[in-house]
PDB file of N, CA, C and O in Angstrom:
ATOM      1  N   MET A   1       0.777  -1.135  -0.041  1.00  0.00           N
ATOM      2  CA  MET A   1      -0.155  -0.460   0.146  1.00  0.00           C
ATOM      3  C   MET A   1       1.055   1.128   0.034  1.00  0.00           C
ATOM      4  O   MET A   1       0.930   1.983  -0.842  1.00  0.00           O
ATOM      5  N   PHE A   2       1.933   1.157   0.931  1.00  0.00           N
ATOM      6  CA  PHE A   2       2.540   1.824   0.710  1.00  0.00           C
ATOM      7  C   PHE A   2       3.454   2.819  -0.500  1.00  0.00           C
ATOM      8  O   PHE A   2       3.681   4.020  -0.649  1.00  0.00           O
ATOM      9  N   ARG A   3       3.704   1.895  -1.022  1.00  0.00           N
ATOM     10  CA  ARG A   3       4.389   1.851  -2.162  1.00  0.00           C
ATOM     11  C   ARG A   3       3.546   2.131  -3.540  1.00  0.00           C
ATOM     12  O   ARG A   3       4.079   2.742  -4.467  1.00  0.00           O
ATOM     13  N   LYS A   4       2.252   1.667  -3.619  1.00  0.00           N
ATOM     14  CA  LYS A   4       1.269   1.660  -4.432  1.00  0.00           C
ATOM     15  C   LYS A   4       0.743   3.295  -4.294  1.00  0.00           C
ATOM     16  O   LYS A   4       0.619   3.917  -5.350  1.00  0.00           O
ATOM     17  N   PHE A   5       0.392   4.085  -2.825  1.00  0.00           N
ATOM     18  CA  PHE A   5       0.017   5.144  -2.911  1.00  0.00           C
ATOM     19  C   PHE A   5       0.897   6.297  -2.457  1.00  0.00           C
ATOM     20  O   PHE A   5       0.457   7.446  -2.496  1.00  0.00           O
ATOM     21  N   CYS A   6       2.218   6.010  -1.997  1.00  0.00           N
ATOM     22  CA  CYS A   6       3.170   7.151  -1.788  1.00  0.00           C
ATOM     23  C   CYS A   6       4.044   7.165  -2.764  1.00  0.00           C
ATOM     24  O   CYS A   6       4.195   8.183  -3.440  1.00  0.00           O
ATOM     25  N   VAL A   7       4.916   5.782  -3.039  1.00  0.00           N
ATOM     26  CA  VAL A   7       6.145   5.912  -3.466  1.00  0.00           C
ATOM     27  C   VAL A   7       5.841   6.221  -5.044  1.00  0.00           C
ATOM     28  O   VAL A   7       6.121   7.243  -5.672  1.00  0.00           O
ATOM     29  N   GLU A   8       5.235   5.123  -5.463  1.00  0.00           N
ATOM     30  CA  GLU A   8       5.023   5.001  -6.933  1.00  0.00           C
ATOM     31  C   GLU A   8       4.558   6.667  -7.882  1.00  0.00           C
ATOM     32  O   GLU A   8       3.547   7.289  -7.557  1.00  0.00           O
ATOM     33  N   GLY A   9       5.255   7.030  -8.734  1.00  0.00           N
ATOM     34  CA  GLY A   9       5.069   8.045  -9.549  1.00  0.00           C
ATOM     35  C   GLY A   9       5.899   9.257  -8.508  1.00  0.00           C
ATOM     36  O   GLY A   9       6.089  10.186  -9.294  1.00  0.00           O
ATOM     37  N   LEU A  10       6.253   9.517  -7.665  1.00  0.00           N
ATOM     38  CA  LEU A  10       7.422  10.437  -7.049  1.00  0.00           C
ATOM     39  C   LEU A  10       8.216  10.569  -8.294  1.00  0.00           C
ATOM     40  O   LEU A  10       8.436   9.616  -9.041  1.00  0.00           O
ATOM     41  N   VAL A  11       8.686  11.905  -8.519  1.00  0.00           N
ATOM     42  CA  VAL A  11       9.663  12.460  -9.484  1.00  0.00           C
ATOM     43  C   VAL A  11      10.463  13.244  -8.601  1.00  0.00           C
ATOM     44  O   VAL A  11       9.904  14.063  -7.872  1.00  0.00           O
ATOM     45  N   ALA A  12      11.885  13.077  -8.568  1.00  0.00           N
ATOM     46  CA  ALA A  12      12.584  14.401  -7.975  1.00  0.00           C
ATOM     47  C   ALA A  12      12.782  15.552  -8.450  1.00  0.00           C
ATOM     48  O   ALA A  12      13.026  15.495  -9.655  1.00  0.00           O
ATOM     49  N   ASN A  13      12.784  16.360  -8.118  1.00  0.00           N
ATOM     50  CA  ASN A  13      12.803  17.928  -8.523  1.00  0.00           C
ATOM     51  C   ASN A  13      14.157  18.326  -8.348  1.00  0.00           C
ATOM     52  O   ASN A  13      14.481  18.873  -7.294  1.00  0.00           O
ATOM     53  N   ALA A  14      15.196  18.068  -9.475  1.00  0.00           N
ATOM     54  CA  ALA A  14      16.517  17.955  -9.713  1.00  0.00           C
ATOM     55  C   ALA A  14      16.928  19.714  -9.390  1.00  0.00           C
ATOM     56  O   ALA A  14      17.939  20.007  -8.751  1.00  0.00           O
ATOM     57  N   GLU A  15      16.305  20.401  -9.749  1.00  0.00           N
ATOM     58  CA  GLU A  15      16.544  22.011  -9.722  1.00  0.00           C
ATOM     59  C   GLU A  15      16.698  22.376  -8.324  1.00  0.00           C
ATOM     60  O   GLU A  15      17.621  22.955  -7.752  1.00  0.00           O
ATOM     61  N   ARG A  16      15.085  21.699  -7.697  1.00  0.00           N
ATOM     62  CA  ARG A  16      14.831  22.395  -6.563  1.00  0.00           C
ATOM     63  C   ARG A  16      15.716  21.773  -4.801  1.00  0.00           C
ATOM     64  O   ARG A  16      15.809  22.265  -3.676  1.00  0.00           O
ATOM     65  N   MET A  17      16.240  20.352  -5.528  1.00  0.00           N
ATOM     66  CA  MET A  17      17.257  19.688  -4.607  1.00  0.00           C
ATOM     67  C   MET A  17      18.855  20.380  -4.842  1.00  0.00           C
ATOM     68  O   MET A  17      19.752  20.438  -4.001  1.00  0.00           O
ATOM     69  N   LYS A  18      18.885  20.910  -6.374  1.00  0.00           N
ATOM     70  CA  LYS A  18      20.498  21.545  -6.069  1.00  0.00           C
ATOM     71  C   LYS A  18      20.297  22.689  -5.400  1.00  0.00           C
ATOM     72  O   LYS A  18      21.137  22.935  -4.534  1.00  0.00           O
ATOM     73  N   ALA A  19      19.209  23.652  -5.589  1.00  0.00           N
ATOM     74  CA  ALA A  19      19.123  25.014  -4.443  1.00  0.00           C
ATOM     75  C   ALA A  19      19.554  24.702  -2.972  1.00  0.00           C
ATOM     76  O   ALA A  19      20.360  25.285  -2.247  1.00  0.00           O
ATOM     77  N   TYR A  20      18.626  23.405  -2.716  1.00  0.00           N
ATOM     78  CA  TYR A  20      18.901  23.150  -1.269  1.00  0.00           C
ATOM     79  C   TYR A  20      20.173  23.053  -1.188  1.00  0.00           C
ATOM     80  O   TYR A  20      20.832  23.930  -0.629  1.00  0.00           O
ATOM     81  N   VAL A  21      20.662  22.098  -1.670  1.00  0.00           N
ATOM     82  CA  VAL A  21      22.213  22.039  -1.623  1.00  0.00           C
ATOM     83  C   VAL A  21      23.308  22.932  -1.791  1.00  0.00           C
ATOM     84  O   VAL A  21      24.367  22.841  -1.170  1.00  0.00           O
ATOM     85  N   ASP A  22      22.979  23.973  -2.814  1.00  0.00           N
ATOM     86  CA  ASP A  22      23.968  25.045  -2.983  1.00  0.00           C
ATOM     87  C   ASP A  22      23.535  25.915  -1.853  1.00  0.00           C
ATOM     88  O   ASP A  22      24.440  26.608  -1.390  1.00  0.00           O
ATOM     89  N   ASN A  23      22.268  26.049  -1.258  1.00  0.00           N
ATOM     90  CA  ASN A  23      22.036  27.081  -0.181  1.00  0.00           C
ATOM     91  C   ASN A  23      22.415  26.395   1.357  1.00  0.00           C
ATOM     92  O   ASN A  23      22.314  27.143   2.329  1.00  0.00           O
ATOM     93  N   SER A  24      22.720  25.398   1.506  1.00  0.00           N
ATOM     94  CA  SER A  24      23.168  24.656   2.867  1.00  0.00           C
ATOM     95  C   SER A  24      24.748  24.545   3.219  1.00  0.00           C
ATOM     96  O   SER A  24      25.650  23.920   2.662  1.00  0.00           O
ATOM     97  N   THR A  25      24.738  25.251   4.170  1.00  0.00           N
ATOM     98  CA  THR A  25      26.381  25.382   4.795  1.00  0.00           C
ATOM     99  C   THR A  25      26.739  23.769   5.238  1.00  0.00           C
ATOM    100  O   THR A  25      27.761  23.527   5.880  1.00  0.00           O
ATOM    101  N   GLY A  26      25.846  22.760   4.849  1.00  0.00           N
ATOM    102  CA  GLY A  26      26.307  21.340   5.289  1.00  0.00           C
ATOM    103  C   GLY A  26      27.415  21.204   3.964  1.00  0.00           C
ATOM    104  O   GLY A  26      28.432  20.560   4.223  1.00  0.00           O
ATOM    105  N   VAL A  27      27.323  21.618   2.929  1.00  0.00           N
ATOM    106  CA  VAL A  27      28.096  21.198   1.861  1.00  0.00           C
ATOM    107  C   VAL A  27      29.665  21.645   2.121  1.00  0.00           C
ATOM    108  O   VAL A  27      30.569  21.487   1.300  1.00  0.00           O
ATOM    109  N   ILE A  28      29.823  22.320   3.621  1.00  0.00           N
ATOM    110  CA  ILE A  28      31.267  22.563   3.621  1.00  0.00           C
ATOM    111  C   ILE A  28      31.925  21.317   4.368  1.00  0.00           C
ATOM    112  O   ILE A  28      33.035  21.322   4.900  1.00  0.00           O
ATOM    113  N   THR A  29      31.167  20.412   4.317  1.00  0.00           N
ATOM    114  CA  THR A  29      32.217  19.085   4.776  1.00  0.00           C
ATOM    115  C   THR A  29      32.685  18.393   3.816  1.00  0.00           C
ATOM    116  O   THR A  29      33.375  17.418   4.114  1.00  0.00           O
ATOM    117  N   ALA A  30      32.420  18.728   2.303  1.00  0.00           N
ATOM    118  CA  ALA A  30      33.234  18.579   1.701  1.00  0.00           C
ATOM    119  C   ALA A  30      34.411  18.929   1.456  1.00  0.00           C
ATOM    120  O   ALA A  30      35.181  18.213   0.817  1.00  0.00           O
ATOM    121  N   ILE A  31      34.761  20.214   1.982  1.00  0.00           N
ATOM    122  CA  ILE A  31      35.991  20.573   1.993  1.00  0.00           C
ATOM    123  C   ILE A  31      37.015  20.440   3.141  1.00  0.00           C
ATOM    124  O   ILE A  31      38.229  20.640   3.194  1.00  0.00           O
ATOM    125  N   ASN A  32      35.895  19.942   4.241  1.00  0.00           N
ATOM    126  CA  ASN A  32      36.727  19.331   5.668  1.00  0.00           C
ATOM    127  C   ASN A  32      38.205  18.798   5.628  1.00  0.00           C
ATOM    128  O   ASN A  32      39.033  19.239   6.424  1.00  0.00           O
ATOM    129  N   PRO A  33      38.549  17.776   4.624  1.00  0.00           N
ATOM    130  CA  PRO A  33      39.320  16.966   4.722  1.00  0.00           C
ATOM    131  C   PRO A  33      40.452  17.866   3.903  1.00  0.00           C
ATOM    132  O   PRO A  33      41.618  17.500   4.049  1.00  0.00           O
ATOM    133  N   HIS A  34      40.260  18.736   3.259  1.00  0.00           N
ATOM    134  CA  HIS A  34      41.005  19.486   2.704  1.00  0.00           C
ATOM    135  C   HIS A  34      41.590  20.921   3.218  1.00  0.00           C
ATOM    136  O   HIS A  34      42.647  21.394   2.803  1.00  0.00           O
ATOM    137  N   VAL A  35      40.961  21.383   3.936  1.00  0.00           N
ATOM    138  CA  VAL A  35      41.516  22.740   4.860  1.00  0.00           C
ATOM    139  C   VAL A  35      41.360  22.492   6.264  1.00  0.00           C
ATOM    140  O   VAL A  35      41.618  23.425   7.024  1.00  0.00           O
ATOM    141  N   GLY A  36      40.984  21.397   6.739  1.00  0.00           N
ATOM    142  CA  GLY A  36      41.014  21.109   8.129  1.00  0.00           C
ATOM    143  C   GLY A  36      39.812  21.345   8.845  1.00  0.00           C
ATOM    144  O   GLY A  36      39.015  22.049   8.226  1.00  0.00           O
ATOM    145  N   TYR A  37      39.428  20.942  10.026  1.00  0.00           N
ATOM    146  CA  TYR A  37      38.285  21.058  10.675  1.00  0.00           C
ATOM    147  C   TYR A  37      37.845  22.802  11.106  1.00  0.00           C
ATOM    148  O   TYR A  37      36.731  23.310  10.972  1.00  0.00           O
ATOM    149  N   GLU A  38      38.765  23.287  11.500  1.00  0.00           N
ATOM    150  CA  GLU A  38      38.980  24.282  12.067  1.00  0.00           C
ATOM    151  C   GLU A  38      38.543  25.437  11.145  1.00  0.00           C
ATOM    152  O   GLU A  38      37.723  26.325  11.378  1.00  0.00           O
ATOM    153  N   THR A  39      39.182  25.247  10.195  1.00  0.00           N
ATOM    154  CA  THR A  39      39.038  26.360   9.100  1.00  0.00           C
ATOM    155  C   THR A  39      37.588  26.276   8.546  1.00  0.00           C
ATOM    156  O   THR A  39      36.895  27.288   8.439  1.00  0.00           O
ATOM    157  N   ALA A  40      37.122  24.953   8.175  1.00  0.00           N
ATOM    158  CA  ALA A  40      36.066  24.635   7.789  1.00  0.00           C
ATOM    159  C   ALA A  40      34.508  24.866   8.595  1.00  0.00           C
ATOM    160  O   ALA A  40      33.367  25.097   8.195  1.00  0.00           O
ATOM    161  N   ALA A  41      35.119  24.676   9.875  1.00  0.00           N
ATOM    162  CA  ALA A  41      34.093  25.365  10.656  1.00  0.00           C
ATOM    163  C   ALA A  41      33.796  26.681  10.895  1.00  0.00           C
ATOM    164  O   ALA A  41      32.622  26.984  11.106  1.00  0.00           O
ATOM    165  N   ARG A  42      35.028  27.878  10.902  1.00  0.00           N
ATOM    166  CA  ARG A  42      34.852  29.007  10.895  1.00  0.00           C
ATOM    167  C   ARG A  42      34.376  29.515   9.502  1.00  0.00           C
ATOM    168  O   ARG A  42      34.061  30.704   9.507  1.00  0.00           O
ATOM    169  N   ILE A  43      34.274  28.962   8.486  1.00  0.00           N
ATOM    170  CA  ILE A  43      34.127  29.244   7.374  1.00  0.00           C
ATOM    171  C   ILE A  43      32.364  29.129   7.121  1.00  0.00           C
ATOM    172  O   ILE A  43      31.600  29.948   6.609  1.00  0.00           O
ATOM    173  N   ALA A  44      32.140  27.998   7.605  1.00  0.00           N
ATOM    174  CA  ALA A  44      30.803  27.648   7.804  1.00  0.00           C
ATOM    175  C   ALA A  44      30.145  28.709   8.674  1.00  0.00           C
ATOM    176  O   ALA A  44      29.180  29.341   8.243  1.00  0.00           O
ATOM    177  N   ARG A  45      30.630  28.913   9.856  1.00  0.00           N
ATOM    178  CA  ARG A  45      29.918  29.949  11.063  1.00  0.00           C
ATOM    179  C   ARG A  45      30.050  31.263   9.871  1.00  0.00           C
ATOM    180  O   ARG A  45      29.004  31.596   9.315  1.00  0.00           O
ATOM    181  N   GLU A  46      31.196  31.903   9.542  1.00  0.00           N
ATOM    182  CA  GLU A  46      30.928  33.237   8.558  1.00  0.00           C
ATOM    183  C   GLU A  46      29.918  32.781   7.997  1.00  0.00           C
ATOM    184  O   GLU A  46      28.952  33.420   8.413  1.00  0.00           O
ATOM    185  N   ALA A  47      29.524  31.806   7.072  1.00  0.00           N
ATOM    186  CA  ALA A  47      28.518  31.777   5.905  1.00  0.00           C
ATOM    187  C   ALA A  47      27.454  32.061   6.542  1.00  0.00           C
ATOM    188  O   ALA A  47      26.748  32.952   6.070  1.00  0.00           O
ATOM    189  N   ASN A  48      26.963  31.272   8.007  1.00  0.00           N
ATOM    190  CA  ASN A  48      25.655  31.432   8.372  1.00  0.00           C
ATOM    191  C   ASN A  48      25.502  32.910   9.212  1.00  0.00           C
ATOM    192  O   ASN A  48      24.340  33.206   9.494  1.00  0.00           O
ATOM    193  N   LEU A  49      26.296  33.621   9.531  1.00  0.00           N
ATOM    194  CA  LEU A  49      26.397  34.891  10.304  1.00  0.00           C
ATOM    195  C   LEU A  49      25.750  35.678   9.236  1.00  0.00           C
ATOM    196  O   LEU A  49      24.599  36.115   9.245  1.00  0.00           O
ATOM    197  N   SER A  50      26.934  35.840   8.018  1.00  0.00           N
ATOM    198  CA  SER A  50      26.852  36.583   6.930  1.00  0.00           C
ATOM    199  C   SER A  50      25.441  36.428   5.977  1.00  0.00           C
ATOM    200  O   SER A  50      24.951  37.396   5.395  1.00  0.00           O
ATOM    201  N   GLY A  51      24.816  34.919   5.908  1.00  0.00           N
ATOM    202  CA  GLY A  51      23.597  34.919   5.054  1.00  0.00           C
ATOM    203  C   GLY A  51      24.604  34.264   3.586  1.00  0.00           C
ATOM    204  O   GLY A  51      23.944  34.300   2.548  1.00  0.00           O
ATOM    205  N   GLU A  52      25.709  33.835   3.452  1.00  0.00           N
ATOM    206  CA  GLU A  52      26.459  34.049   2.118  1.00  0.00           C
ATOM    207  C   GLU A  52      26.089  32.648   1.584  1.00  0.00           C
ATOM    208  O   GLU A  52      25.869  31.730   2.374  1.00  0.00           O
ATOM    209  N   VAL A  53      26.025  32.491   0.351  1.00  0.00           N
ATOM    210  CA  VAL A  53      25.346  31.226  -0.408  1.00  0.00           C
ATOM    211  C   VAL A  53      26.543  30.340  -0.388  1.00  0.00           C
ATOM    212  O   VAL A  53      27.591  30.961  -0.213  1.00  0.00           O
ATOM    213  N   SER A  54      26.671  28.940  -0.534  1.00  0.00           N
ATOM    214  CA  SER A  54      27.745  27.947  -1.078  1.00  0.00           C
ATOM    215  C   SER A  54      28.729  28.064  -0.334  1.00  0.00           C
ATOM    216  O   SER A  54      29.686  28.017  -1.107  1.00  0.00           O
ATOM    217  N   PRO A  55      29.344  28.265   1.326  1.00  0.00           N
ATOM    218  CA  PRO A  55      30.532  28.592   1.728  1.00  0.00           C
ATOM    219  C   PRO A  55      31.269  27.322   1.060  1.00  0.00           C
ATOM    220  O   PRO A  55      32.451  27.488   0.761  1.00  0.00           O
ATOM    221  N   GLY A  56      30.705  26.124   0.809  1.00  0.00           N
ATOM    222  CA  GLY A  56      31.594  24.936   0.513  1.00  0.00           C
ATOM    223  C   GLY A  56      32.048  25.050  -0.952  1.00  0.00           C
ATOM    224  O   GLY A  56      33.029  24.499  -1.452  1.00  0.00           O
ATOM    225  N   VAL A  57      31.006  26.005  -1.657  1.00  0.00           N
ATOM    226  CA  VAL A  57      31.462  25.851  -3.045  1.00  0.00           C
ATOM    227  C   VAL A  57      32.405  26.935  -3.168  1.00  0.00           C
ATOM    228  O   VAL A  57      33.334  26.833  -3.970  1.00  0.00           O
ATOM    229  N   ASP A  58      32.278  27.833  -2.543  1.00  0.00           N
ATOM    230  CA  ASP A  58      33.280  29.145  -2.693  1.00  0.00           C
ATOM    231  C   ASP A  58      33.659  29.736  -1.539  1.00  0.00           C
ATOM    232  O   ASP A  58      33.168  30.816  -1.209  1.00  0.00           O
ATOM    233  N   PRO A  59      34.351  29.259  -0.973  1.00  0.00           N
ATOM    234  CA  PRO A  59      34.860  29.815   0.405  1.00  0.00           C
ATOM    235  C   PRO A  59      35.478  31.505   0.342  1.00  0.00           C
ATOM    236  O   PRO A  59      36.344  32.011  -0.372  1.00  0.00           O
ATOM    237  N   PRO A  60      34.827  31.934   1.152  1.00  0.00           N
ATOM    238  CA  PRO A  60      34.996  33.526   1.125  1.00  0.00           C
ATOM    239  C   PRO A  60      36.429  34.037   1.145  1.00  0.00           C
ATOM    240  O   PRO A  60      36.839  34.998   0.494  1.00  0.00           O
ATOM    241  N   ASP A  61      37.287  33.120   2.142  1.00  0.00           N
ATOM    242  CA  ASP A  61      38.614  33.648   2.301  1.00  0.00           C
ATOM    243  C   ASP A  61      39.708  32.936   1.476  1.00  0.00           C
ATOM    244  O   ASP A  61      40.913  32.860   1.718  1.00  0.00           O
ATOM    245  N   LYS A  62      38.887  32.352   0.281  1.00  0.00           N
ATOM    246  CA  LYS A  62      40.040  31.450  -0.969  1.00  0.00           C
ATOM    247  C   LYS A  62      40.847  30.564  -0.403  1.00  0.00           C
ATOM    248  O   LYS A  62      42.036  30.533  -0.721  1.00  0.00           O
ATOM    249  N   VAL A  63      40.318  29.704   0.527  1.00  0.00           N
ATOM    250  CA  VAL A  63      41.355  29.143   1.293  1.00  0.00           C
ATOM    251  C   VAL A  63      41.751  27.904   0.048  1.00  0.00           C
ATOM    252  O   VAL A  63      42.624  27.054   0.221  1.00  0.00           O
ATOM    253  N   LEU A  64      41.138  27.992  -0.866  1.00  0.00           N
ATOM    254  CA  LEU A  64      41.212  26.652  -1.901  1.00  0.00           C
ATOM    255  C   LEU A  64      40.983  27.517  -3.478  1.00  0.00           C
ATOM    256  O   LEU A  64      40.182  28.437  -3.644  1.00  0.00           O
ATOM    257  N   THR A  65      41.941  26.925  -4.568  1.00  0.00           N
ATOM    258  CA  THR A  65      41.848  27.613  -5.960  1.00  0.00           C
ATOM    259  C   THR A  65      40.548  27.250  -6.447  1.00  0.00           C
ATOM    260  O   THR A  65      39.926  26.402  -5.807  1.00  0.00           O
ATOM    261  N   PRO A  66      39.976  27.811  -7.596  1.00  0.00           N
ATOM    262  CA  PRO A  66      38.907  27.128  -7.992  1.00  0.00           C
ATOM    263  C   PRO A  66      39.124  25.699  -8.767  1.00  0.00           C
ATOM    264  O   PRO A  66      38.327  24.930  -9.303  1.00  0.00           O
ATOM    265  N   GLU A  67      40.344  25.680  -8.620  1.00  0.00           N
ATOM    266  CA  GLU A  67      40.886  23.930  -9.517  1.00  0.00           C
ATOM    267  C   GLU A  67      40.297  23.418  -8.507  1.00  0.00           C
ATOM    268  O   GLU A  67      39.117  23.086  -8.623  1.00  0.00           O
ATOM    269  N   GLN A  68      40.965  23.243  -7.321  1.00  0.00           N
ATOM    270  CA  GLN A  68      41.068  22.620  -6.192  1.00  0.00           C
ATOM    271  C   GLN A  68      39.415  22.396  -6.275  1.00  0.00           C
ATOM    272  O   GLN A  68      38.916  21.357  -6.708  1.00  0.00           O
ATOM    273  N   LEU A  69      38.673  23.496  -5.808  1.00  0.00           N
ATOM    274  CA  LEU A  69      37.082  23.174  -5.616  1.00  0.00           C
ATOM    275  C   LEU A  69      36.803  22.720  -6.742  1.00  0.00           C
ATOM    276  O   LEU A  69      35.683  22.276  -6.487  1.00  0.00           O
ATOM    277  N   ASP A  70      36.986  22.472  -7.897  1.00  0.00           N
ATOM    278  CA  ASP A  70      36.070  22.102  -9.111  1.00  0.00           C
ATOM    279  C   ASP A  70      36.465  20.378  -8.793  1.00  0.00           C
ATOM    280  O   ASP A  70      35.580  19.534  -8.934  1.00  0.00           O
ATOM    281  N   LYS A  71      37.791  20.005  -8.381  1.00  0.00           N
ATOM    282  CA  LYS A  71      38.359  18.679  -7.993  1.00  0.00           C
ATOM    283  C   LYS A  71      37.393  17.702  -7.101  1.00  0.00           C
ATOM    284  O   LYS A  71      36.817  16.656  -7.401  1.00  0.00           O
ATOM    285  N   ILE A  72      37.442  18.450  -5.893  1.00  0.00           N
ATOM    286  CA  ILE A  72      36.635  18.423  -4.715  1.00  0.00           C
ATOM    287  C   ILE A  72      35.308  18.128  -5.077  1.00  0.00           C
ATOM    288  O   ILE A  72      34.760  17.101  -4.676  1.00  0.00           O
ATOM    289  N   SER A  73      34.670  19.064  -5.908  1.00  0.00           N
ATOM    290  CA  SER A  73      33.255  18.935  -6.325  1.00  0.00           C
ATOM    291  C   SER A  73      32.989  17.759  -7.465  1.00  0.00           C
ATOM    292  O   SER A  73      31.952  17.113  -7.618  1.00  0.00           O
ATOM    293  N   THR A  74      34.164  17.671  -8.185  1.00  0.00           N
ATOM    294  CA  THR A  74      33.827  16.152  -9.135  1.00  0.00           C
ATOM    295  C   THR A  74      33.867  14.977  -8.428  1.00  0.00           C
ATOM    296  O   THR A  74      33.077  14.074  -8.701  1.00  0.00           O
ATOM    297  N   ARG A  75      34.849  14.847  -7.380  1.00  0.00           N
ATOM    298  CA  ARG A  75      34.740  13.574  -6.633  1.00  0.00           C
ATOM    299  C   ARG A  75      33.807  13.366  -5.735  1.00  0.00           C
ATOM    300  O   ARG A  75      33.637  12.185  -5.433  1.00  0.00           O
ATOM    301  N   SER A  76      32.922  14.419  -5.037  1.00  0.00           N
ATOM    302  CA  SER A  76      31.651  13.953  -4.247  1.00  0.00           C
ATOM    303  C   SER A  76      30.559  13.847  -4.850  1.00  0.00           C
ATOM    304  O   SER A  76      29.477  13.719  -4.278  1.00  0.00           O
ATOM    305  N   ARG A  77      30.731  13.891  -6.118  1.00  0.00           N
ATOM    306  CA  ARG A  77      29.091  13.793  -6.840  1.00  0.00           C
ATOM    307  C   ARG A  77      28.804  12.372  -7.170  1.00  0.00           C
ATOM    308  O   ARG A  77      27.728  12.061  -7.679  1.00  0.00           O
TER     309      ARG A  77
END
């Protein structure tokens, strides 16, 4: 019954899911192994306080180069 009435026919809204991820400080976990916990936590905190979007994708203090971010982003998909 659950499958028939609740699950069948569900389709993910990829654009909306991407927006949730892009606007979440949770994505900071992807760069944590590369910059260290303290730096990642500081970036996430600053992003929460300032309301900045996508701290894990584009850290405000440029601790990673765009190439490094691209490599990390590609691996975490």
